C-alpha positions as CSV (number, residue, x, y, z in Angstrom):
1,M,22.8,17.1,9.6
2,T,22.0,13.4,9.1
3,L,22.1,12.4,5.4
4,V,19.8,9.5,4.5
5,L,20.3,7.8,1.1
6,F,17.3,5.9,-0.3
7,L,17.9,3.3,-3.0
8,I,14.5,2.8,-4.6
9,Q,13.0,0.9,-7.5
10,G,11.6,4.0,-9.3
11,P,10.0,7.3,-8.2
12,Q,6.7,6.5,-9.9
13,L,6.4,2.9,-8.7
14,P,3.8,2.6,-5.9
15,S,6.0,1.3,-3.1
16,S,8.8,3.8,-3.8
17,R,6.3,6.7,-4.1
18,V,4.2,5.7,-1.0
19,R,7.1,4.8,1.4
20,V,9.8,7.2,0.3
21,M,8.9,10.0,-2.2
22,N,5.7,11.1,-0.4
23,L,7.6,11.3,3.0
24,L,10.6,13.3,1.9
25,H,9.1,16.7,2.9
26,E,8.3,15.4,6.4
27,L,11.9,14.0,6.8
28,H,13.3,17.4,5.8
29,A,10.9,19.1,8.4
30,H,12.5,16.8,11.0
31,G,16.0,18.1,10.1
32,L,17.1,15.2,7.8
33,Q,18.9,15.6,4.5
34,T,17.9,13.1,1.9
35,Q,19.2,11.7,-1.3
36,V,17.1,9.4,-3.6
37,I,18.7,7.2,-6.2
38,R,17.0,4.7,-8.5
39,Y,18.7,1.3,-8.1
40,P,20.5,0.9,-11.4
41,N,20.5,-2.2,-13.7
42,S,24.2,-2.2,-14.7
43,W,26.9,-3.4,-12.4
44,R,29.1,-0.4,-13.3
45,E,26.4,2.0,-12.1
46,R,25.9,-0.1,-9.0
47,L,29.6,0.2,-8.2
48,G,29.2,3.9,-8.6
49,L,26.8,3.9,-5.6
50,L,29.5,2.9,-3.2
51,P,30.9,6.4,-2.7
52,E,27.4,7.7,-2.1
53,C,26.9,5.0,0.5
54,R,30.1,6.0,2.3
55,R,29.0,9.7,2.3
56,A,25.6,8.9,3.8
57,D,24.9,8.5,7.5
58,V,22.1,6.0,6.8
59,V,21.4,3.9,3.7
60,V,17.8,2.6,3.1
61,I,17.3,-0.1,0.5
62,Q,13.6,0.2,-0.4
63,K,12.0,-3.2,-1.4
64,T,14.7,-4.1,-4.0
65,L,16.2,-7.5,-3.5
66,I,19.9,-7.1,-4.2
67,S,22.4,-9.7,-5.3
68,P,24.6,-11.1,-2.5
69,I,27.9,-9.6,-3.8
70,F,26.4,-6.0,-4.0
71,L,24.6,-6.5,-0.8
72,Q,28.0,-7.3,0.9
73,L,29.6,-4.2,-0.8
74,F,26.8,-1.9,0.4
75,R,27.1,-3.4,3.9
76,L,30.9,-2.6,4.0
77,A,30.3,0.9,2.6
78,S,27.4,1.9,4.8
79,Q,27.6,3.2,8.4
80,R,24.0,2.2,9.0
81,L,22.0,0.0,6.6
82,I,18.2,-0.4,6.6
83,Y,15.9,-2.5,4.5
84,D,12.3,-1.4,4.0
85,F,9.6,-3.5,2.4
86,D,5.8,-3.5,2.2
87,D,5.1,-6.6,0.1
88,A,5.8,-10.3,0.2
89,V,9.0,-9.8,-1.9
90,Y,10.2,-13.3,-1.0
91,L,7.3,-14.7,-3.2
92,R,6.3,-14.4,-6.8
93,H,3.1,-12.6,-7.6
94,D,-0.2,-14.7,-7.4
95,S,-0.3,-14.7,-11.2
96,A,2.7,-17.0,-11.4
97,A,2.2,-20.7,-11.7
98,N,4.3,-21.2,-8.6
99,I,4.6,-18.3,-6.2
100,N,7.4,-19.9,-4.1
101,S,10.9,-18.8,-5.2
102,R,14.1,-20.1,-3.7
103,S,16.2,-17.3,-5.2
104,R,13.8,-14.6,-3.8
105,M,13.8,-16.2,-0.4
106,R,17.6,-16.5,-0.4
107,K,18.0,-12.8,-1.3
108,F,15.5,-11.8,1.3
109,A,17.1,-13.8,4.0
110,A,20.5,-12.5,3.1
111,T,19.3,-8.9,3.1
112,A,17.5,-9.2,6.5
113,R,20.7,-10.8,8.0
114,Q,23.0,-8.1,6.7
115,V,21.2,-4.9,7.6
116,D,21.1,-3.2,10.9
117,L,17.3,-2.8,10.9
118,V,14.3,-4.0,8.9
119,I,11.3,-1.8,8.5
120,A,8.2,-3.9,7.6
121,G,4.8,-2.6,6.4
122,N,2.8,-5.0,8.5
123,D,3.0,-7.6,11.3
124,L,3.1,-10.6,8.9
125,L,6.0,-9.2,7.0
126,A,7.7,-8.3,10.2
127,K,7.3,-11.9,11.4
128,Q,8.9,-13.1,8.2
129,A,11.9,-10.8,8.7
130,R,12.4,-11.7,12.3
131,Q,13.4,-15.2,11.2
132,F,16.7,-13.6,10.1
133,N,17.0,-10.4,12.2
134,N,15.7,-9.5,15.6
135,N,15.8,-5.8,14.9
136,V,12.6,-5.3,13.1
137,V,10.0,-2.5,13.4
138,V,6.6,-2.2,11.8
139,L,5.8,1.1,9.9
140,P,2.5,1.2,8.1
141,S,2.2,2.8,4.7
142,A,1.2,6.5,4.7
143,V,-1.5,8.3,2.7
144,E,-1.8,12.0,2.0
145,T,-4.8,13.7,3.7
146,R,-3.9,17.4,3.4
147,G,-5.7,18.9,0.5
148,V,-7.2,15.6,-0.6
149,P,-10.8,15.8,-2.0
150,T,-13.4,14.0,0.2
151,R,-16.7,12.5,-0.5
152,D,-19.5,15.1,-0.7
153,Y,-22.3,13.5,1.4
154,S,-24.8,16.2,0.5
155,R,-24.7,14.7,-3.0
156,N,-27.1,11.8,-3.7
157,G,-27.2,10.3,-7.2
158,D,-29.6,7.9,-8.8
159,R,-27.1,5.1,-8.5
160,K,-24.5,4.1,-5.9
161,I,-20.9,4.2,-7.1
162,I,-18.8,1.3,-6.0
163,G,-15.1,2.0,-6.9
164,W,-11.8,0.1,-7.1
165,V,-8.4,1.5,-7.7
166,G,-5.3,-0.5,-8.5
167,G,-2.7,-1.8,-11.1
168,R,-3.6,-4.1,-13.9
169,N,-1.8,-7.0,-12.3
170,N,-4.3,-6.9,-9.5
171,L,-7.4,-6.8,-11.8
172,P,-7.9,-10.6,-11.2
173,H,-8.5,-9.7,-7.5
174,L,-11.3,-7.4,-8.6
175,Q,-12.7,-10.1,-10.8
176,Q,-13.1,-12.2,-7.7
177,A,-16.0,-9.9,-6.7
178,A,-17.9,-10.4,-10.0
179,P,-20.5,-12.7,-8.5
180,V,-21.1,-10.3,-5.6
181,L,-21.4,-7.2,-7.8
182,A,-23.7,-9.0,-10.3
183,R,-26.1,-10.0,-7.5
184,L,-25.9,-6.5,-6.1
185,A,-26.7,-5.0,-9.5
186,A,-29.8,-7.2,-9.9
187,K,-31.3,-5.6,-6.8
188,Y,-29.8,-2.0,-6.6
189,P,-28.9,0.7,-9.1
190,I,-25.1,0.6,-8.9
191,E,-22.1,1.6,-11.1
192,L,-18.7,0.0,-10.8
193,R,-15.9,2.4,-11.5
194,I,-12.5,0.8,-12.2
195,L,-9.6,3.3,-11.8
196,S,-6.7,1.6,-13.4
197,S,-4.5,1.4,-16.5
198,E,-7.1,-0.9,-18.1
199,G,-10.5,-2.2,-17.4
200,I,-12.3,-5.6,-17.3
201,D,-15.7,-6.9,-18.3
202,M,-18.1,-7.4,-15.4
203,P,-21.2,-9.2,-16.8
204,G,-24.5,-7.9,-15.4
205,V,-22.8,-4.8,-13.9
206,N,-22.9,-1.2,-15.2
207,T,-19.1,-0.6,-15.4
208,R,-17.1,2.5,-16.1
209,F,-13.4,2.4,-16.8
210,I,-11.4,5.5,-15.8
211,P,-7.7,5.6,-16.8
212,W,-5.6,6.1,-13.7
213,Q,-3.5,9.2,-13.4
214,L,-1.6,10.3,-10.3
215,E,-2.8,13.9,-10.7
216,T,-6.5,13.0,-10.8
217,Q,-6.8,9.8,-8.7
218,N,-7.8,11.5,-5.5
219,A,-10.6,13.4,-7.1
220,E,-11.9,10.3,-8.8
221,I,-11.8,8.3,-5.5
222,A,-13.8,11.1,-3.8
223,Q,-16.7,10.3,-6.3
224,F,-17.0,6.8,-4.9
225,D,-19.8,6.0,-2.5
226,I,-18.0,2.8,-1.4
227,G,-14.5,1.6,-2.1
228,I,-13.8,-2.2,-2.4
229,M,-10.7,-4.3,-2.1
230,P,-11.4,-7.9,-2.7
231,L,-8.5,-10.3,-2.3
232,P,-7.9,-14.0,-2.4
233,D,-6.3,-15.4,0.8
234,T,-2.9,-16.4,-0.3
235,P,0.7,-16.2,1.1
236,H,1.3,-13.3,-1.3
237,T,-1.8,-11.3,-0.5
238,R,-1.3,-11.7,3.2
239,G,1.7,-9.4,2.8
240,K,-0.5,-6.6,1.5
241,C,-0.5,-3.4,3.6
242,G,-4.1,-2.1,2.9
243,Y,-3.1,0.9,0.8
244,K,-6.3,0.8,-1.3
245,A,-8.3,1.0,1.9
246,L,-6.2,3.9,3.1
247,Q,-6.9,5.8,-0.1
248,Y,-10.6,5.3,0.3
249,M,-10.5,6.4,3.9
250,A,-8.5,9.5,3.1
251,A,-11.4,10.5,0.8
252,A,-14.0,9.7,3.6
253,V,-15.2,6.8,1.5
254,V,-16.2,3.6,3.3
255,P,-13.8,0.7,2.6
256,V,-15.3,-2.8,2.1
257,V,-12.4,-5.2,1.9
258,S,-11.4,-8.8,2.2
259,N,-10.1,-9.7,5.6
260,V,-6.7,-10.5,4.3
261,G,-3.3,-9.2,5.3
262,A,-3.3,-5.8,7.1
263,N,-6.8,-4.9,5.8
264,A,-8.5,-5.5,9.0
265,Q,-5.8,-3.6,11.0
266,V,-6.2,-0.2,9.3
267,F,-9.7,0.5,10.5
268,K,-12.2,-0.7,13.1
269,N,-14.4,-3.3,11.5
270,G,-18.1,-2.4,11.6
271,E,-17.3,1.2,12.6
272,E,-15.0,2.6,10.0
273,G,-15.4,0.0,7.3
274,F,-16.1,-3.7,6.7
275,A,-13.5,-6.5,6.6
276,T,-15.3,-9.5,5.1
277,N,-14.4,-13.1,5.1
278,N,-16.3,-14.3,2.1
279,N,-18.5,-13.2,-0.8
280,E,-21.7,-13.4,1.3
281,E,-20.3,-11.1,3.9
282,M,-19.1,-8.7,1.2
283,L,-22.5,-8.7,-0.4
284,Q,-24.2,-8.0,3.0
285,A,-21.8,-5.2,3.8
286,L,-22.4,-3.5,0.4
287,A,-26.2,-3.9,0.7
288,T,-26.2,-2.5,4.2
289,L,-24.3,0.6,3.1
290,I,-26.5,1.1,0.0
291,E,-29.7,0.8,2.0
292,D,-28.5,3.1,4.8
293,P,-27.0,6.3,3.4
294,E,-26.6,7.8,6.9
295,L,-24.6,4.8,8.1
296,C,-22.4,5.2,5.0
297,R,-21.8,8.9,5.8
298,T,-21.0,8.2,9.4
299,M,-18.6,5.4,8.7
300,G,-16.9,7.4,5.9
301,L,-16.3,10.3,8.2
302,R,-15.0,8.0,10.9
303,A,-12.7,6.3,8.4
304,R,-11.3,9.7,7.5
305,R,-10.6,10.6,11.1
306,R,-8.9,7.2,11.6
307,V,-6.5,7.7,8.7
308,E,-5.7,11.2,9.8
309,Q,-4.8,9.8,13.2
310,D,-2.8,6.7,12.3
311,H,-1.7,6.8,8.6
312,A,-1.4,10.4,7.5
313,V,1.9,11.4,5.8
314,E,2.9,13.7,8.6
315,V,2.3,11.0,11.2
316,I,4.2,8.2,9.4
317,G,6.9,10.6,8.2
318,S,7.6,11.7,11.8
319,R,7.9,8.0,12.8
320,L,10.2,7.3,9.9
321,A,12.4,10.2,10.9
322,G,12.8,8.8,14.4
323,I,13.5,5.3,13.1
324,V,16.3,6.3,10.7
325,Q,17.9,8.3,13.4
326,G,17.8,5.4,15.8
327,Q,15.3,7.0,18.2
């Protein structure tokens, strides 16, 4: 039986959870044995990983950028070495004064050169990796659809609920939509629900902050009428893999997103959601859905079918099983 060792950032961190932890059951169903280890901070513990690498048939480094010396050691100890990433790890976050980082880019380039295969979350990330390794495949992020609550379209409230889910580091992205939401609130009865670790003020908009919890997030998303994902168009955000949109779609909630990164690739624009290029387009998309509940229902159900077909855990898990086995 093939043993796959995953070296991850942490089981509760989004990337590790979405691209590894959530897929383990599917990998087991395809006959793979798995071992997951959080990449340690101390060099002694890192050295302790070498026997585990030698024992495994495949070692997958998930997102972590490893120092050159340990990268070389893992290369020597591993029969087959893979790097998986779903973010622009070669750049700093948009919140940094300067997103470009020579050290990050050096580590990324060295990693891509050393591994046997790179698994990228979208086409842009794959293009970046192909500068250093020709053996690159694209594997989108997966979202659970089985047993996930979905939007009840028989329910019609007095106000339309527009929702956003994400980490606090990305709250400035939501703030980008403040002018749109304020104009929308002046014309329609809406409520903005922020599902995160903290909230923000949105002048002129009836806003409700809901503390994010892994156990309750799906039920909360299913209460949305529309899910939004505003993004600035930057080198960092172009590496995004559209996971918020996938979460909305899994709940049969229509996604309205900025046309940045992989957002426009996860659904058919105008049929299963809206990918907008500016604030005016986002405002128009939201107004259209508010004024036409039947269109909202139709698009939400289409979005759900799309995510079941292309991004469900069982679909992506099966593809990952084939990739790690070299099929």
